[in-house]
Every structure is written in structure tokens, then in C-alpha cells.
N, C-alpha and C positions, 0 to 999 in steps of 0.2 A: 633021290634029290636031298633028303633031308631038308626040305623048305619050311621055313616058318615065318611069321608076320610078328612084327614088336605091337601092333595096333592092329588087330583083326576085327575089331568093334568098326573101323572106317567103312566096312562093305556095309555096313545098315543102312549107308546114306545112299546106295544102289538106286532104291525107287524114286529117288528126288525130282528127277527130271521129270518122270511118269506125273507124279503129282503136280507139278508146274506146269504141265501139257494139258493136262486133263483137268486139273482142280479148280481152274480159274473160270472155264466155258461151262464146266458141268454144273457147278453148284451156282453160276448164273442161272442156267436154266431152271434150275430147281428153286429158284429165290433162296437160297443159302449163301451165308460168305463162305469163301473159299479163299485159296491160295494164288491171287492174281501177282506174276510177275511183271515185270518193268515192261514197258511198251514196247521196245527196240528187241527185248527179249522174244514177247511175244509174237511180233512180227517175225523173227527168225525161225521160231517154233511152229508156226503156222506154213510157213513155207515146206518145210520137211513131214508135215503132219500124215499120218498113213493115208488119208484119204488123198493123197497128192498120186500124181503118176508115179509110173516106178523108178523114175530116178529120184523122187522124193522119198522113196521105200528106201533106196539106195543110201542117199543122204541120212535118214534116220537111222539107217542101221551103222553107216561109220560114224556118227556124234554118239551113238550108244557106245560102241566099241571104244572110242577115246576115253569117255567117261569112265567106264569100267577099268581103262588101262591106267587113268590117272588116280582113281582109287586105289589101285593096284600099288602104285608107286608110294602113296600117302601111306600105305598099312607098313611100309618099310619090310619089304620082304628080303631075306638073308638065305643062305646055304651054308649049313655046317661044313667048315673045310677039314676039319679035324680038333683034335684037343691035344696038347702038349703040357707037360710040368713046367712052369718057370720056378728056377730055384732063385729063393730070396732068402738071404742073411739076416735080413733086418739091420745091418750095419750100413753106415754112413763114413767114408774116409775120405779126407782131402789131404792132398800133397801139397806142401809149401817148397817152395824151391828159391834159394838164394840167386839173383841174377846182377849180383855186383859186380865189379870190374876184376875183381880177383878170381873171378871163375874163367878169365880168359887164361890164365896159366896152364901150359902144356905139360903135365908132369902126369897124364893117365895115358894107357897105351889101349888102343883098339884095334883089334885084327892087324896087330904088330906094328901099327905106325903110330905115332907120338900126337895125340890130341889135347884139346882144350877140355877143362874141367867138366865144362857144361853139356858138352858132346857125349862126353862118357856118361854122363846123367841121365840125358834125354834117350840113349840107346837102353841102358836097362831099366829106367823108370818107366818107359813106352810098353815093354813088356810085361813090367809087374802090373801097370793098368789094364791092359789087355787079359791077363790072368784072373782080375776079380770078379769073376762069374758071380752072379748073385749081388754084389756089392752095389752101392753107390757111390760112385767118386769125382770128386771135384778137385781143381786146382788154383791154387793161391800163388803169384809170383811176388815177390819183393826186393827191394834195394832201398832207394831214399823212402819209398812207402811201399805199401803192399794193396795189390787187387786182385780181383777174382777173373781168372782168365777162362774158367770152365765149372758151370753150376755143378751142383751135387747130383749127378745124374746116373741112371741105369745104362745111358748110352756110352759105352764104354770106348767104343771107336772115337767119337768125338771127343773124350777126354784125353785118349792118347794123342789125338792131333793136338790138341791145345799144346801137349807137355811137347811135341816135335818141333812147334812153331815159336818156341820160348826163343829170345835171343836177348845176350849179353845187353846191359844197358837199358834195357827196356821200361825198368821202375827206377832207374838211377844207378849212381855210382856205390853208394854205401849201404848198409844192412840195417833195416828196419825189423828186426827181429820179434820185438815185442809187438808191433802193430799186424805183424802176421799172424801172429797167435789170437789177439785181439779179433781181427776180421775172422778166423774160422771161429770163434766164440760166436761171433754176430750170425753166421751162417748156420750155424749147429745148436743152437742154444735151446730153440723152440722143437728142433726137428724131432719126428717120434720115433728115430731108429733106436733099436735097444742098445746098439753099441756106437759109440761116436769115436772116432780115431783121427788123429793129425801127423803126419808124418812128416817132419820140419827137417829141410837139410839145408847146411850152412857152412860155408871155409872160413867163417871170418867171425868178427865179435860185433855185437850190438851197439851201433855207435850213429844210429839215425833213428826216428821216430818218438813219440811220445810215451809209449809204454813199455814199463821195464817187465823184461820176458820172465822172470820168476813171478811177479806179482800177477800177470796174465795165466801163467801156468796154473798158477793155484786157485784164478778164477775160473779156468777152463775143467779143472777136477769137481768144482761146485756145480757145475753143468754136465758133469760126468762125461767129459771130452778127456780122452787120454792120449799124452802125447808122446811119440817115439821121436829121439831126436837122432841126427846124422850129422856126423862131423866130419867132413871131407879133405882130403888133402893129402899129398905123398909128405915122407918124411925124409931128411936130407941124407944124400948119400954119404956115408964115411970116409969112402975110397975118392970123394969127389972133390975138386979145388975150389969147388963154387962155396962159399961161406953161408949164403944164405938159405935159412932156413924156409922150404915152400909152405910151410904150415906155421910159421912164427904168428900170423893173425888170427887162426884158429882158436875161439874161446871155448876148450873143453869143457871146462867147470861151469859155464854157464848152462851149456847145454846139457851137463847131467843134472844140473839143479833142476833145468825146467823139466826134463823126464822123470826127475823123482817127484818133483811137485804136485806132478799132473798124474802119477800111477802107471806112467810109461817106463821106456826101457831108453838107454844111450846106448848106441853103435860107432864105431871109427872104422873108416873106410880109406886107406891109403892107397888102394890099387881099383882098376874094374873088377878084377875078379872078386876083391874083397867086399866092393860096392853092391855086386849081384849077390853074393853070399847074405849081405846084410836085409838086402830087400826080401829074398827068399825065408830069411828067420823073420822078418816082419810078416811074413805072408803065412808063417807057421803058426805064429802069435794069433794072428787074427783069421783063425782058419775055421772056426765054427760055422756051420751051417745048417739049415732048416729049411724044409720044399714048402713053396706056398701053394694053396690050394690050384687044382687043375684051371688053366685059364682056355676056355673053347675059342676057337678060330673062328670067325664067320666072313663069308664072302655076300657084300652088299651087292643086291641084285636089281636096287631101284631104276638103274640105268635102263634095263629094258622095259618095264612096260611104260619109263617116260619116253623110249624111243619109238615104241609102239604108238602111243598116242599121239606124238607128233607126226608119224608117217599119216595116221587114219584123218587127221584135222588138216594135214596138207591135200590128203585126195579129196576130201569135202570141198576145201577152198577151190581146188581146180574142178570140181563138178559143179560148183558154183557159178564159177565165171563160163563155164561151157555152158550152162543153160541162161544164161544173160545174152550169149551171142544172138543177134539177130538173124534169124532164118535165111 
């Protein structure tokens, strides 16, 4: 069973009811000070004293059993269910995603159909998050302002779900790139992680918020936060009659300077395939891993003695009611 108790010393309290039951009357008979229980408890103990008839002896056994079961629960029993190695990279990573209205442009392909930029990003980024085994991952969404959509956590399923639930316009119409970097600094500046990374994706230019992206990136580096930036958006088809450049709003130079100032890398993604390759490359850059010590899995068994104590006390109550019935 591999049974163990967190507080085994609790069983030293097992004789306590015996001291309460006999200490008062025995010491009183000898003229010595003793342990005197409260009057109501004394009356209840007298009813089930060993000198009582067989029903009283049964009640005493039930009471002793309940007491020992309660002590067993208080000692916090558990069973070793096994041990497994929990891989831990010592890295904290935040994804920052642009949710401005330009992300509505349908210039990406997914499964053979045209989709908007955010749909393509969510598809690729969700798989990226799920693959970050051992990392702690968080999510920042930004538009007019930046807000935290998921804390930095080992729960990759929750982080991936937050990516899937992102919607265009949730944070406003514009692009507060600098504020997103500032929020990432606040979340990670005191984090004990050995490696801190921000992956910032945008299809526009910084045109909202209070922080300048380059200044925020330089501050990020002073806290050990590296920023990889991704410029998103397709290029104009030279054979198309449409004179509009789908990436005309993309400020590649700012994204490059942000990456350089923080010690990160800049990437350009024009298609869904390129976006997947970018996240794969970031995954390779951020791939160092170190195993954590073994973590022992334990099954809590406190409910068993608690259930036993409840059952014995219920039987004791029924026995007491039966004894009180008129003959």
C-alpha cells in the first residue's frame, strides 16, 4: 500500500479519552488533582462506562473506534501512487498578439480556404503553446491598450484556450505595441525564471498607448527579457489589379529595432506556412531544457477514516436513541 502519514505524532493523543474517563473520578477518590472533563462530557462518558450493561460496552467500542478514526484522518494518511519526472525548462514565455481591426484582412490561407489573419495566427499559435512542454506560458492581447488574457502558467491547455478565445476588437481598433511590452515587463521583471521571452506579433504600427516600443524594449533587456517580433501580413500580388498593399501599415523597422534592442530576433510571416515556420524557429531558439527533480504523486486517503468515524458515530447515535425508548 505504501501508506504514510504526514503527522504520525497525532496518534499519541489516542489515550486522551481514557484520561478524561478515569482521571477525574480516580484522582478524586485518592484526593489528588486530576483531569476533570466538562459536566456534559462527564455525563455522556458515564453512560458508556465499562460498568454499564452490554449496550454501554458496545457504545464505548463505537466511541473508541470513532476517536481512532478521527485521529487517523488528522494524521493525513496518503498512498504513494507513483513518481514521474516533471520536465522544467526554467523559462517563462509570453505571447503578445495584435487584435487591431487590420487583423480582419483575409489574406491568409488555412486548409485551402481564405481566412482572416487572426484565424491563421490562432491556429498556429495554439499548437505552438501546446508544444511548450516544461515552459510557463502567458498571453497578452493588445489594441488600443494591452491586457493580460492568461497568466504565466504551466497549464498549457488554459493558455492555448485563451489564444483560441481571442477576438478582433477585444482590445480596441488601434495598436499599442509599446504598452504590450510594458505589461510583459511588469509580469516578468520579478519572475525567477532563468530565461524570459516575449513573442510579439503585429501587422501594423505603434499608434496608440503611452510607451514607445524601442524604449520599452531597452528596458525589457535590463530585466533579462528577450523579445522576438513577428511582422504579419501578405505582400501585394504583382499580377493583381488591386493596387492596395496588404502590408502597407506594417512597421517592419520598429519591429526590427524592438528585437535588436532586447536581444531577440525579427521574423516576417507572409503566409500561414511562413508563420508556422517562424514559430518553429522560435521554438528551436528557445529549446534548452533541464529536468526537475522527481515529483512524487500521492493519493489522499483522509476520506476513508473520516467516513469510518462518521459511520461509527451514526451507529452510536442510533444505539443511544434505542436505549432511550420506553420498554
